[in-house]
N, CA, C and O of each residue as an XYZ file, in Angstrom:
772
protein
N      74.232    -78.002    130.333
C      74.944    -79.266    130.142
C      74.092    -80.412    130.675
O      74.609    -81.329    131.313
N      72.803    -80.362    130.417
C      71.914    -81.401    130.896
C      71.318    -81.014    132.236
O      71.562    -79.917    132.737
N      70.533    -81.917    132.817
C      69.821    -81.574    134.054
C      70.710    -81.546    135.305
O      70.286    -81.053    136.350
N      71.949    -82.077    135.205
C      72.789    -82.161    136.398
C      74.141    -81.465    136.262
O      75.083    -81.800    136.980
N      74.245    -80.503    135.353
C      75.515    -79.801    135.197
C      75.301    -78.443    134.558
O      74.349    -78.229    133.808
N      76.216    -77.524    134.875
C      76.210    -76.211    134.248
C      77.646    -75.905    133.817
O      78.601    -76.166    134.548
N      77.769    -75.348    132.614
C      79.074    -74.942    132.094
C      79.119    -73.419    132.097
O      78.337    -72.756    131.416
N      80.047    -72.884    132.877
C      80.230    -71.439    132.957
C      81.332    -71.107    131.969
O      82.466    -71.557    132.133
N      81.013    -70.318    130.933
C      82.013    -70.094    129.889
C      82.546    -68.671    129.894
O      82.027    -67.790    130.579
N      83.606    -68.472    129.106
C      84.287    -67.192    128.980
C      84.745    -66.665    130.345
O      84.540    -65.499    130.683
N      85.369    -67.561    131.114
C      85.853    -67.231    132.459
C      87.302    -66.760    132.354
O      88.138    -67.447    131.768
N      87.597    -65.608    132.913
C      88.962    -65.057    132.841
C      89.956    -65.906    133.634
O      91.064    -66.159    133.161
N      89.571    -66.349    134.835
C      90.464    -67.156    135.674
C      89.709    -68.380    136.185
O      89.237    -68.388    137.322
N      89.593    -69.419    135.344
C      88.812    -70.596    135.712
C      89.273    -71.278    137.000
O      88.442    -71.736    137.784
N      90.590    -71.352    137.231
C      91.078    -72.008    138.452
C      90.585    -71.265    139.691
O      90.212    -71.891    140.683
N      90.580    -69.939    139.638
C      90.129    -69.151    140.789
C      88.633    -69.305    141.014
O      88.184    -69.476    142.148
N      87.857    -69.244    139.925
C      86.412    -69.422    140.077
C      86.111    -70.830    140.586
O      85.263    -71.007    141.461
N      86.801    -71.825    140.041
C      86.587    -73.201    140.501
C      86.871    -73.356    141.982
O      86.106    -74.001    142.699
N      87.963    -72.771    142.445
C      88.311    -72.858    143.869
C      87.279    -72.111    144.714
O      86.904    -72.574    145.790
N      86.830    -70.974    144.235
C      85.796    -70.207    144.946
C      84.531    -71.059    145.122
O      83.950    -71.105    146.206
N      84.117    -71.726    144.054
C      82.904    -72.548    144.126
C      83.113    -73.771    145.028
O      82.205    -74.166    145.759
N      84.307    -74.366    144.977
C      84.597    -75.515    145.848
C      84.521    -75.121    147.327
O      83.947    -75.844    148.141
N      85.098    -73.981    147.659
C      85.133    -73.538    149.062
C      83.752    -73.201    149.607
O      83.539    -73.237    150.819
N      82.833    -72.880    148.742
C      81.468    -72.567    149.194
C      80.763    -73.805    149.739
O      79.801    -73.693    150.499
N      81.245    -74.988    149.347
C      80.656    -76.262    149.800
C      79.134    -76.238    149.692
O      78.426    -76.496    150.665
N      78.651    -75.929    148.509
C      77.218    -75.831    148.269
C      76.582    -77.220    148.260
O      77.138    -78.155    147.684
N      75.430    -77.353    148.890
C      74.734    -78.635    148.885
C      74.428    -79.084    147.461
O      74.012    -78.287    146.621
N      74.637    -80.360    147.206
C      74.329    -80.943    145.904
C      75.456    -80.906    144.900
O      75.379    -81.602    143.888
N      76.518    -80.118    145.130
C      77.628    -80.040    144.177
C      78.478    -81.292    144.302
O      78.953    -81.633    145.385
N      78.664    -81.977    143.165
C      79.437    -83.212    143.123
C      80.870    -82.944    142.695
O      81.805    -83.512    143.259
N      81.051    -82.067    141.684
C      82.391    -81.819    141.162
C      82.453    -80.440    140.519
O      81.464    -79.931    139.992
N      83.652    -79.848    140.579
C      83.931    -78.558    139.949
C      85.189    -78.755    139.120
O      86.241    -79.106    139.655
N      85.083    -78.527    137.802
C      86.201    -78.811    136.899
C      86.534    -77.579    136.057
O      85.828    -77.271    135.096
N      87.627    -76.863    136.424
C      88.046    -75.738    135.584
C      88.768    -76.237    134.339
O      89.425    -77.278    134.363
N      88.639    -75.488    133.260
C      89.347    -75.783    132.007
C      89.994    -74.482    131.525
O      90.180    -73.555    132.313
N      90.334    -74.410    130.249
C      91.057    -73.244    129.734
C      90.267    -71.945    129.885
O      90.838    -70.930    130.285
N      88.986    -71.949    129.580
C      88.157    -70.737    129.671
C      86.777    -71.027    130.265
O      85.881    -70.186    130.201
N      86.611    -72.219    130.842
C      85.312    -72.611    131.371
C      85.461    -73.288    132.736
O      86.555    -73.673    133.148
N      84.322    -73.418    133.420
C      84.242    -74.208    134.646
C      82.968    -75.043    134.536
O      81.878    -74.503    134.345
N      83.112    -76.349    134.657
C      81.967    -77.261    134.639
C      81.644    -77.641    136.079
O      82.525    -78.064    136.827
N      80.384    -77.489    136.466
C      79.943    -77.868    137.809
C      78.856    -78.911    137.656
O      77.849    -78.675    136.988
N      79.060    -80.078    138.280
C      78.050    -81.126    138.253
C      77.411    -81.227    139.636
O      78.054    -80.990    140.659
N      76.138    -81.583    139.637
C      75.357    -81.663    140.869
C      74.608    -82.986    140.910
O      74.495    -83.676    139.897
N      74.099    -83.336    142.085
C      73.316    -84.570    142.192
C      71.815    -84.293    142.251
O      71.007    -85.218    142.341
N      71.447    -83.001    142.200
C      70.039    -82.606    142.239
C      69.887    -81.347    141.378
O      70.569    -80.351    141.619
N      69.000    -81.381    140.377
C      68.837    -80.219    139.503
C      68.540    -78.922    140.256
O      68.874    -77.841    139.770
N      67.923    -79.012    141.424
C      67.595    -77.814    142.200
C      68.857    -77.069    142.647
O      68.787    -75.873    142.929
N      69.996    -77.740    142.716
C      71.250    -77.118    143.159
C      71.845    -76.192    142.095
O      72.680    -75.347    142.416
N      71.428    -76.339    140.836
C      72.010    -75.536    139.756
C      71.762    -74.041    139.918
O      72.620    -73.237    139.552
N      70.628    -73.656    140.450
C      70.341    -72.232    140.630
C      71.347    -71.596    141.591
O      71.826    -70.490    141.340
N      71.667    -72.278    142.675
C      72.641    -71.746    143.642
C      74.028    -71.659    143.019
O      74.777    -70.723    143.298
N      74.371    -72.622    142.183
C      75.670    -72.606    141.500
C      75.740    -71.403    140.564
O      76.730    -70.671    140.566
N      74.703    -71.199    139.772
C      74.683    -70.051    138.855
C      74.783    -68.735    139.620
O      75.525    -67.839    139.221
N      74.037    -68.616    140.719
C      74.080    -67.389    141.521
C      75.472    -67.157    142.099
O      75.974    -66.033    142.074
N      76.097    -68.205    142.616
C      77.440    -68.080    143.200
C      78.466    -67.706    142.141
O      79.373    -66.917    142.403
N      78.325    -68.270    140.946
C      79.269    -67.956    139.863
C      79.106    -66.516    139.414
O      80.100    -65.838    139.158
N      77.873    -66.034    139.313
C      77.638    -64.652    138.897
C      78.142    -63.658    139.945
O      78.599    -62.569    139.595
N      78.063    -64.022    141.214
C      78.483    -63.124    142.292
C      79.999    -63.094    142.464
O      80.543    -62.138    143.016
N      80.677    -64.133    141.997
C      82.126    -64.227    142.197
C      82.866    -63.371    141.194
O      82.485    -63.286    140.026
N      83.919    -62.743    141.657
C      84.787    -61.997    140.741
C      86.171    -62.618    140.771
O      87.175    -61.925    140.602
N      86.222    -63.909    140.981
C      87.502    -64.603    141.150
C      87.735    -64.787    142.626
O      87.371    -63.929    143.430
N      88.335    -65.896    142.988
C      88.591    -66.163    144.404
C      89.752    -65.316    144.885
O      90.829    -65.356    144.289
N      89.561    -64.554    145.942
C      90.673    -63.763    146.453
C      91.730    -64.671    147.055
O      91.428    -65.769    147.523
N      92.962    -64.208    147.039
C      94.041    -64.973    147.647
C      93.937    -64.787    149.158
O      94.234    -63.714    149.684
N      93.522    -65.821    149.831
C      93.344    -65.728    151.288
C      94.516    -66.344    152.041
O      94.395    -66.671    153.221
N      95.636    -66.500    151.373
C      96.816    -67.046    152.032
C      96.905    -68.557    151.982
O      97.852    -69.137    152.515
N      95.930    -69.211    151.348
C      95.964    -70.672    151.290
C      96.539    -71.183    149.980
O      96.554    -72.392    149.746
N      97.011    -70.289    149.122
C      97.575    -70.695    147.841
C      98.810    -71.561    148.068
O      99.691    -71.220    148.857
N      98.854    -72.674    147.368
C      99.985    -73.595    147.477
C     101.012    -73.251    146.408
O     100.657    -72.986    145.259
N     102.285    -73.256    146.788
C     103.383    -73.018    145.843
C     104.283    -74.240    145.816
O     104.593    -74.824    146.854
N     104.697    -74.615    144.616
C     105.554    -75.789    144.436
C     106.750    -75.403    143.577
O     106.585    -74.780    142.528
N     107.949    -75.766    144.013
C     109.155    -75.591    143.197
C     109.498    -76.933    142.575
O     109.510    -77.963    143.249
N     109.776    -76.904    141.284
C     110.102    -78.127    140.560
C     111.528    -78.015    140.029
O     111.805    -77.173    139.174
N     112.443    -78.863    140.529
C     113.811    -78.838    140.006
C     113.848    -79.478    138.623
O     113.252    -80.531    138.396
N     114.564    -78.823    137.697
C     114.603    -79.297    136.312
C     116.043    -79.365    135.830
O     116.822    -78.434    136.032
N     116.384    -80.468    135.196
C     117.630    -80.564    134.441
C     117.260    -80.154    133.019
O     116.524    -80.862    132.332
N     117.770    -79.017    132.588
C     117.431    -78.485    131.262
C     118.348    -79.104    130.204
O     119.366    -78.528    129.817
N     117.955    -80.284    129.756
C     118.691    -81.001    128.712
C     117.712    -81.647    127.734
O     118.017    -82.677    127.133
N     116.542    -81.044    127.576
C     115.471    -81.621    126.770
C     115.819    -81.768    125.302
O     116.611    -81.012    124.739
N     115.207    -82.751    124.717
C     115.430    -83.101    123.315
C     115.157    -81.928    122.358
O     115.759    -81.847    121.288
N     114.250    -81.025    122.747
C     113.879    -79.918    121.857
C     114.459    -78.576    122.283
O     114.174    -77.562    121.646
N     115.252    -78.541    123.326
C     115.723    -77.274    123.883
C     116.454    -76.419    122.847
O     116.187    -75.223    122.736
N     117.364    -77.014    122.099
C     118.119    -76.272    121.086
C     117.197    -75.783    119.974
O     117.332    -74.651    119.509
N     116.262    -76.629    119.546
C     115.314    -76.230    118.497
C     114.388    -75.115    118.966
O     114.060    -74.214    118.194
N     113.963    -75.172    120.236
C     113.112    -74.115    120.787
C     113.869    -72.796    120.767
O     113.336    -71.771    120.340
N     115.120    -72.826    121.232
C     115.933    -71.603    121.255
C     116.040    -71.004    119.848
O     115.873    -69.798    119.669
N     116.316    -71.841    118.867
C     116.442    -71.359    117.490
C     115.106    -70.805    116.981
O     115.074    -69.769    116.315
N     114.020    -71.488    117.292
C     112.698    -71.064    116.802
C     112.262    -69.716    117.367
O     111.570    -68.952    116.694
N     112.665    -69.425    118.602
C     112.240    -68.166    119.221
C     113.331    -67.090    119.167
O     113.139    -65.981    119.667
N     114.462    -67.419    118.566
C     115.529    -66.443    118.384
C     116.298    -66.110    119.649
O     116.753    -64.980    119.824
N     116.446    -67.092    120.531
C     117.179    -66.901    121.782
C     118.273    -67.952    121.909
O     118.307    -68.917    121.145
N     119.162    -67.762    122.871
C     120.137    -68.803    123.175
C     119.479    -69.808    124.115
O     118.433    -69.526    124.699
N     120.088    -70.968    124.257
C     119.578    -71.973    125.194
C     119.541    -71.390    126.601
O     118.559    -71.576    127.319
N     120.593    -70.690    127.004
C     120.632    -70.089    128.343
C     119.502    -69.085    128.543
O     118.930    -69.003    129.630
N     119.178    -68.324    127.508
C     118.087    -67.348    127.612
C     116.734    -68.043    127.741
O     115.863    -67.571    128.470
N     116.553    -69.156    127.042
C     115.311    -69.928    127.171
C     115.170    -70.428    128.601
O     114.103    -70.305    129.203
N     116.242    -70.991    129.145
C     116.212    -71.505    130.521
C     115.947    -70.366    131.499
O     115.169    -70.527    132.439
N     116.578    -69.232    131.291
C     116.393    -68.084    132.183
C     114.940    -67.600    132.162
O     114.374    -67.290    133.210
N     114.343    -67.536    130.986
C     112.945    -67.120    130.896
C     112.019    -68.135    131.569
O     111.087    -67.758    132.280
N     112.281    -69.418    131.340
C     111.419    -70.463    131.911
C     111.526    -70.494    133.432
O     110.512    -70.610    134.120
N     112.728    -70.392    133.957
C     112.900    -70.427    135.415
C     112.495    -69.102    136.071
O     112.208    -69.074    137.268
N     112.470    -68.027    135.319
C     112.078    -66.736    135.872
C     110.585    -66.486    135.858
O     110.112    -65.517    136.452
N     109.842    -67.340    135.194
C     108.391    -67.151    135.072
C     107.674    -67.641    136.327
O     108.141    -68.543    137.023
N     106.538    -67.025    136.592
C     105.665    -67.441    137.693
C     104.460    -68.122    137.061
O     103.630    -67.474    136.423
N     104.373    -69.430    137.245
C     103.307    -70.218    136.629
C     102.195    -70.483    137.633
O     102.411    -70.480    138.845
N     101.009    -70.711    137.101
C      99.878    -71.132    137.912
C      99.136    -72.225    137.153
O      98.967    -72.145    135.936
N      98.697    -73.243    137.881
C      97.930    -74.320    137.252
C      96.572    -73.752    136.860
O      95.751    -73.413    137.712
N      96.357    -73.656    135.553
C      95.086    -73.131    135.033
C      94.008    -74.210    135.068
O      92.863    -73.942    135.432
N      94.378    -75.422    134.691
C      93.453    -76.553    134.688
C      94.254    -77.827    134.485
O      95.439    -77.783    134.156
N      93.600    -78.956    134.683
C      94.244    -80.259    134.503
C      93.487    -81.037    133.432
O      92.286    -80.840    133.244
N      94.185    -81.909    132.743
C      93.541    -82.705    131.714
C      94.535    -83.568    130.988
O      95.687    -83.669    131.410
N      94.125    -84.187    129.917
C      94.934    -85.050    129.062
C      95.257    -86.372    129.741
O      94.991    -87.436    129.181
N      95.828    -86.319    130.944
C      96.184    -87.520    131.707
C      96.121    -87.164    133.186
O      96.280    -85.994    133.533
N      95.896    -88.128    134.065
C      95.877    -87.823    135.499
C      97.173    -87.131    135.936
O      98.270    -87.639    135.704
N      97.027    -85.971    136.569
C      98.183    -85.234    137.047
C      98.808    -84.293    136.045
O      99.766    -83.598    136.383
N      98.294    -84.243    134.798
C      98.839    -83.348    133.782
C      98.230    -81.963    133.999
O      97.041    -81.755    133.757
N      99.058    -81.015    134.459
C      98.603    -79.669    134.776
C      99.038    -78.701    133.681
O     100.213    -78.651    133.319
N      98.100    -77.945    133.164
C      98.389    -76.902    132.184
C      98.760    -75.641    132.962
O      97.930    -75.084    133.681
N      99.996    -75.198    132.820
C     100.509    -74.078    133.599
C     100.484    -72.793    132.776
O     101.185    -72.677    131.771
N      99.677    -71.836    133.207
C      99.670    -70.532    132.550
C     100.825    -69.713    133.102
O     101.343    -69.993    134.184
N     101.225    -68.689    132.339
C     102.316    -67.832    132.775
C     103.565    -67.967    131.924
O     104.598    -67.377    132.241
N     103.483    -68.737    130.845
C     104.637    -68.882    129.953
C     104.960    -67.518    129.341
O     104.072    -66.863    128.796
N     106.218    -67.084    129.425
C     106.569    -65.805    128.807
C     106.229    -65.819    127.310
O     106.478    -66.816    126.632
N     105.666    -64.729    126.795
C     105.300    -64.673    125.376
C     106.460    -65.002    124.436
O     106.237    -65.542    123.353
N     107.682    -64.688    124.829
C     108.846    -64.973    123.975
C     109.058    -66.465    123.764
O     109.768    -66.859    122.838
N     108.451    -67.308    124.611
C     108.618    -68.764    124.480
C     107.397    -69.451    123.862
O     107.373    -70.677    123.754
N     106.411    -68.697    123.465
C     105.193    -69.313    122.930
C     105.434    -69.908    121.548
O     105.845    -69.222    120.612
N     105.167    -71.192    121.455
C     105.257    -71.946    120.201
C     104.038    -72.846    120.098
O     103.486    -73.254    121.120
N     103.606    -73.163    118.881
C     102.524    -74.147    118.756
C     103.050    -75.538    119.119
O     104.254    -75.731    119.286
N     102.144    -76.491    119.236
C     102.569    -77.870    119.464
C     103.441    -78.320    118.295
O     103.409    -77.721    117.220
N     104.203    -79.357    118.509
C     105.041    -79.921    117.458
C     104.171    -80.373    116.285
O     103.038    -80.815    116.478
N     104.698    -80.262    115.090
C     103.963    -80.704    113.895
C     103.707    -82.208    113.942
O     102.664    -82.683    113.493
N     104.668    -82.949    114.489
C     104.521    -84.402    114.617
C     104.695    -84.792    116.076
O     105.795    -84.679    116.615
N     103.619    -85.254    116.730
C     103.750    -85.666    118.129
C     104.629    -86.904    118.271
O     104.779    -87.693    117.338
N     105.196    -87.052    119.440
C     105.972    -88.258    119.761
C     105.012    -89.346    120.229
O     103.972    -89.054    120.819
N     105.361    -90.579    119.968
C     104.535    -91.681    120.460
C     104.854    -91.992    121.920
O     104.058    -92.632    122.606
N     106.023    -91.537    122.399
C     106.411    -91.823    123.786
C     107.236    -90.665    124.345
O     108.342    -90.385    123.883
N     106.669    -90.003    125.349
C     107.370    -88.948    126.075
C     107.636    -89.481    127.475
O     106.712    -89.959    128.132
N     108.886    -89.410    127.949
C     109.197    -89.933    129.283
C     108.478    -89.179    130.406
O     108.254    -87.972    130.308
N     108.122    -89.894    131.462
C     107.556    -89.261    132.653
C     108.558    -88.253    133.191
O     109.764    -88.497    133.177
N     108.054    -87.117    133.666
C     108.919    -86.082    134.217
C     109.436    -85.099    133.188
O     110.182    -84.182    133.533
N     109.057    -85.270    131.931
C     109.500    -84.334    130.895
C     108.831    -82.981    131.096
O     107.609    -82.893    131.221
N     109.641    -81.933    131.126
C     109.153    -80.556    131.268
C     109.051    -79.988    129.860
O     110.007    -80.044    129.087
N     107.881    -79.437    129.532
C     107.620    -79.073    128.144
C     106.839    -77.769    128.039
O     106.288    -77.270    129.020
N     106.807    -77.227    126.813
C     106.005    -76.042    126.510
C     105.272    -76.255    125.190
O     105.734    -76.981    124.310
N     104.115    -75.602    125.078
C     103.358    -75.589    123.818
C     102.116    -74.737    123.999
O     101.519    -74.700    125.075
N     101.739    -74.055    122.931
C     100.458    -73.345    122.854
C     100.225    -72.397    124.035
O      99.097    -72.269    124.511
N     101.281    -71.738    124.508
C     101.132    -70.768    125.581
C     101.174    -71.340    126.983
O     100.989    -70.605    127.953
N     101.412    -72.632    127.111
C     101.464    -73.277    128.426
C     102.799    -73.985    128.625
O     103.540    -74.240    127.675
N     103.083    -74.294    129.894
C     104.159    -75.218    130.241
C     103.503    -76.366    130.984
O     102.391    -76.226    131.493
N     104.190    -77.506    131.048
C     103.643    -78.676    131.741
C     104.765    -79.644    132.058
O     105.883    -79.530    131.554
N     104.428    -80.604    132.913
C     105.320    -81.725    133.198
C     104.513    -82.985    132.931
O     103.427    -83.154    133.485
N     105.027    -83.865    132.093
C     104.339    -85.120    131.808
C     104.402    -86.004    133.055
O     105.495    -86.365    133.490
N     103.246    -86.361    133.642
C     103.252    -87.137    134.881
C     103.598    -88.617    134.686
O     104.101    -89.273    135.598
N     103.324    -89.122    133.496
C     103.594    -90.530    133.197
C     104.121    -90.619    131.765
O     104.071    -89.645    131.013
N     104.616    -91.776    131.404
C     105.004    -92.013    130.015
C     103.726    -91.957    129.179
O     102.736    -92.614    129.501
N     103.756    -91.172    128.110
C     102.571    -91.050    127.259
C     102.971    -90.471    125.913
O     104.092    -89.986    125.757
N     102.072    -90.515    124.939
C     102.323    -89.773    123.712
C     102.273    -88.281    124.032
O     101.734    -87.889    125.067
N     102.823    -87.454    123.162
C     102.746    -86.024    123.411
C     103.336    -85.207    122.285
O     104.238    -85.653    121.576
N     102.814    -84.005    122.131
C     103.250    -83.136    121.051
C     103.852    -81.828    121.516
O     103.914    -80.866    120.751
N     104.299    -81.778    122.770
C     104.879    -80.547    123.287
C     106.395    -80.556    123.098
O     106.999    -81.606    122.878
N     106.998    -79.374    123.185
C     108.452    -79.213    123.032
C     109.130    -79.494    124.375
O     108.820    -78.849    125.376
N     110.049    -80.453    124.392
C     110.686    -80.886    125.631
C     111.895    -80.011    125.966
O     112.858    -79.939    125.202
N     111.824    -79.343    127.130
C     112.917    -78.480    127.579
C     113.859    -79.182    128.544
O     115.053    -78.887    128.577
N     113.329    -80.103    129.322
C     114.146    -80.757    130.336
C     113.377    -81.860    131.029
O     112.407    -82.402    130.498
N     113.843    -82.185    132.256
C     113.218    -83.294    132.994
C     113.333    -83.058    134.494
O     114.234    -82.369    134.972
N     112.393    -83.651    135.216
C     112.391    -83.597    136.670
C     112.111    -84.988    137.219
O     111.578    -85.847    136.517
N     112.470    -85.200    138.465
C     112.215    -86.495    139.106
C     111.016    -86.429    140.048
O     110.686    -87.423    140.695
N     110.366    -85.282    140.134
C     109.205    -85.139    141.022
C     108.048    -85.991    140.511
O     107.776    -86.027    139.311
N     107.376    -86.669    141.423
C     106.203    -87.471    141.080
C     104.978    -86.566    141.109
O     104.621    -86.021    142.154
N     104.341    -86.412    139.957
C     103.196    -85.511    139.859
C     101.868    -86.168    140.189
O     100.922    -85.492    140.594
N     101.790    -87.484    140.019
C     100.526    -88.172    140.295
C     100.828    -89.486    140.991
O     101.587    -90.313    140.485
N     100.219    -89.671    142.167
C     100.435    -90.877    142.966
C      99.107    -91.242    143.610
O      98.612    -90.505    144.463
N      98.525    -92.367    143.216
C      97.214    -92.758    143.734
C      97.229    -92.969    145.244
O      96.175    -92.931    145.879
N      98.395    -93.188    145.826
C      98.491    -93.400    147.270
C      98.666    -92.097    148.053
O      98.727    -92.124    149.283
N      98.746    -90.955    147.359
C      98.902    -89.652    148.012
C      97.531    -88.981    148.090
O      96.671    -89.227    147.244
N      97.325    -88.139    149.097
C      96.066    -87.424    149.233
C      96.332    -85.931    149.221
O      96.896    -85.419    150.187
N      95.953    -85.207    148.177
C      95.319    -85.699    146.958
C      96.358    -86.313    146.017
O      97.550    -86.033    146.142
N      95.914    -87.140    145.085
C      96.857    -87.831    144.188
C      97.665    -86.889    143.290
O      98.829    -87.161    142.997
N      97.052    -85.784    142.853
C      97.742    -84.845    141.960
C      98.511    -83.822    142.782
O      97.951    -83.192    143.679
N      99.795    -83.658    142.477
C     100.633    -82.679    143.164
C     100.236    -81.250    142.797
O     100.390    -80.334    143.605
N      99.722    -81.058    141.569
C      99.456    -79.714    141.057
C      97.987    -79.516    140.682
O      97.649    -79.534    139.498
N      97.111    -79.329    141.668
C      95.708    -79.039    141.328
C      95.562    -77.596    140.836
O      96.462    -76.783    141.045
N      94.440    -77.267    140.187
C      94.222    -75.906    139.703
C      94.423    -74.870    140.813
O      94.011    -75.062    141.957
N      95.070    -73.770    140.431
C      95.328    -72.692    141.367
C      96.708    -72.742    142.011
O      97.156    -71.751    142.588
N      97.386    -73.880    141.921
C      98.724    -74.023    142.512
C      99.711    -73.146    141.764
O      99.693    -73.085    140.534
N     100.568    -72.470    142.508
C     101.630    -71.671    141.901
C     102.848    -72.562    141.733
O     103.181    -73.344    142.624
N     103.516    -72.443    140.582
C     104.640    -73.319    140.254
C     105.820    -72.485    139.788
O     105.677    -71.538    139.015
N     106.973    -72.861    140.275
C     108.223    -72.229    139.824
C     109.198    -73.339    139.465
O     109.399    -74.275    140.239
N     109.808    -73.229    138.280
C     110.817    -74.188    137.854
C     112.195    -73.663    138.262
O     112.500    -72.481    138.103
N     113.015    -74.571    138.789
C     114.357    -74.208    139.256
C     115.366    -75.090    138.538
O     115.218    -76.312    138.519
N     116.383    -74.486    137.951
C     117.418    -75.264    137.267
C     118.192    -76.095    138.287
O     118.691    -75.573    139.283
N     118.281    -77.380    138.023
C     118.958    -78.305    138.941
C     120.361    -78.609    138.445
O     121.090    -79.369    139.082
């Protein structure tokens, strides 16, 4: 990825590898960015890339050392698409809510907008593609599913995911350290409010 970055591809657990590389605090590493199946590492000196490659090859995923953060998100399940989702997957609304609240999610990566976390762990019975027609405005706090992931919209934005409900939790706040409530690797559980 040029003289100051390396893209590690076909990674089984990008959030874990990213956290492993961050904790190593290798000299010259500027940023570590996990995505769906990759981890991008940028450096301030090309000489640092060899150490990054060696560390990535040696890692088999970051072990859980007890520092994993877990977040519960209260949700009012009254989303605009909840009934349509239930019909599309052949379940009742209550069964959709039960599956969503019973799942154990983990932030796989962040993107799209500041604080937008792609949560892996969606039960296969709830997997749907994105909506055929995206909305021009999705309210902040909307809890949604699409393409094998769940997410919460951190701010008002366009979006093409199926809306299941809403939460009042603030996912991104520039005055908080760190600003994003759900960085990669965070475990998330949705609770019916």
